[in-house]
N, C-alpha and C positions, 0 to 999 in steps of 0.2 A: 539374674541378678543376685540370686543366692551365692552362686559359685564365686562371682566377682567379689562381693563382700567378705566371703571365706578366705580368698586368697590374699586380700589386703589385710584381714585380720591375722591370718597365719604368718605373714611377713613380720608384722609388728610383734605378735606374741613370740616369735623365734629370735627376735633381735634383743640386744642388751636393753632397749628401751622397755620391752614386755617384761623381761625378767627383772628389770630396775622397778617398774610397777609394782610387781608382786612382793619385792623386798620393801618398798617404802610403804606399801599399803599395811603390811604386816607389823612394821615399826609403829605406825601411826595407831594402829588398832590395840597395840599393847600398852599404848600411852594415852591416846585422846580421843582417837576415832571411833565411832559407834558401830560401824560395820566390820564384821569377821573378815579375815584374810580370804576365806573361800570364795568370797564374792568375786574377786578377780582371778584367784589361782584356777578356779575351774575353768572359765574361758581361755585362760591363758595355756593351760595344759590341753585343752581341747585342739587349739590351733598350732601348738608348738610342733615344729617339724622334726624336732630330734627326741621327742618323749617326754617324760614327766620329770626326769631327775633334776635337770637344772632349774626350772621353776619350783620344784619342790624344794632344793636346797636354799634358793633365794628366798622362799617364804619362811623356811626353818630359821634361817639365819636372820631375817627381819624381826620374827617373833622373838628370839632369842636376845637381840639387842634392845629391842623396845622394852621387852618383859623385864631384863636384868635392869634397866635404866629406872623403871617404875618401882620395881622392887627395892633397889638399892636407895632410892629418893624416899620411899616409904620407911626403910630402915633408919635413915639419918634425919628425916623431918616427918614423923609420922602425923603430926596434926595437919600440917600443910598439905602432905600428900591425900590425907582423907578430904579434906575441904576442896582440894582440886578435882579429885576424881568424882566426889558426891555431886558436884556442881557441873558434870558433863552430860550432855545430851544423851537421853536413851538410858540412863543408869537410874535404876530403881532403888530407893531406900531400903527396901526389904532385902536386897541382895546381899548387903554388908552383914548382917546378922546371920543369915544362911551360911555364907563363906565362913565367917568366923566359927560358927558351931561345929561345921565339918573340919577345919583346922585344928580346933582344939581337941576333937576326938583323936585325930592322927593327922597331921600336917601331909605327911606323904600320900595317904589314901586320898585326902582332901585335893592335893594338886593333881593326883591322878585322875579324880573324878571332874576337876575343873573343866577340861575341854568338852565334856558331854553335858554339863549343867545348864548351859544358857546362859550363864553368868560370865561376863567379860573377865578376862585375867586381871585386867587393872584393878578390879574390885578385890580379887583373892590377894593380890600384892599388897594393897594398902591394908588389909586385915593381917597378912603374916608378916609384913615388916616390922611391927612393933612386938611380935612375939619372941624375938632374940634368936630366930632361927639362923643358922650359917649360910651365908650366901653361896659358899662353895657346895652345900648339900641341895639348897633350895633351888638354885638356878639350873643345874643339870636333870633335878626331877621335873620341872615345869616345862624345860625345853623338850624333854622325852616324851612326856605325856601330850603335850601340844605337838609336837612333831608326829606321833602315832596318828592323831586325828587327821592332821593335813595329809599324810600319806595315805590313809585310807579313803579321803574324799578324791585326792589326785589320782589314785587307782580306779576309781569309780568313774571319774571323769575321763580319764585316757581309755576306758573301755570302749565307751560310745563310738568314738571316731575309729577304733581298732577293729570293732565288729561290724560296724557299717560307714565305712568312709564315704561312699557316694552319697548316702543318706544325711549326714552332716553337712557336706558340701553343697548340696543342692538345697537343703532346708535350714540354711544357717541363720537367716534372719528370723523366722518364726521361732527357732529353737531358742536363739538368744533372748527374744522378747520373753518367751515362756519360761525360761531360766530365771530372768530378771524378775519376772512376777511372782514366780514360786518362792524366790529367795526373799523378796521384799515381804511376802505373805508369812513366810516362817519367822522373819525377823520381827514383824509386828505382833506376832503370837507369843513370842518370847518375851517381849517388853510389856505385855499386858499384866 
C-alpha cells in the first residue's frame, strides 16, 4: 500500500501540477496564506523523479512573485497593507514590532534574518514598505534570503529518498503523516 501511494504521489509531484502547486503555495504564503512554502515543497521534492531543481525553482519564483506583490502593495498603500496583513489568520500583533525593529537597525540584515525568524515575510513587507526602501534593492535581497532557506530545506528533503529510496517508498504513508504532524507542531509552536 505504501509503495502504491508513493508511486501515485511521485507521478503527481513530478508533473506540472506538482510544480504548479509548489509555485501557487509560495505565492499564497507571501501574500495571505498562513502556512510556509516548505509544507508542500518537502513532499514534492521527496517524490519528484528528476530531483529538486524544478520544484525549488517553482517555489523561489512563487515567493518572489508573491513577496514582490506584497512589498509593492505596502510601498503604495502602507495603511491598507498593514490592516490587511494584521487581519490574516495566525498573524501575531507582536511580530510587527519585532520585524520593524530589525529592519530599522539594518534592513539588509533584517531581510536576511527573516526566513529564520518564524515571522512570515508578509509582516516584514508591511513594515519595510513605508520605510522608503528601493524595490530594486529589497526584492533581490528577500528573494535571495528566502531562496537560501528553501534550498536548504529542499536539499535535506532530497537526502532522505537519495540515501534510503526503498525505505521512503515502503513507508511513504507513515512518513507523510509524521511529516504533517511535525510540521503542524512546529507551526503551532511558532504562532504561540
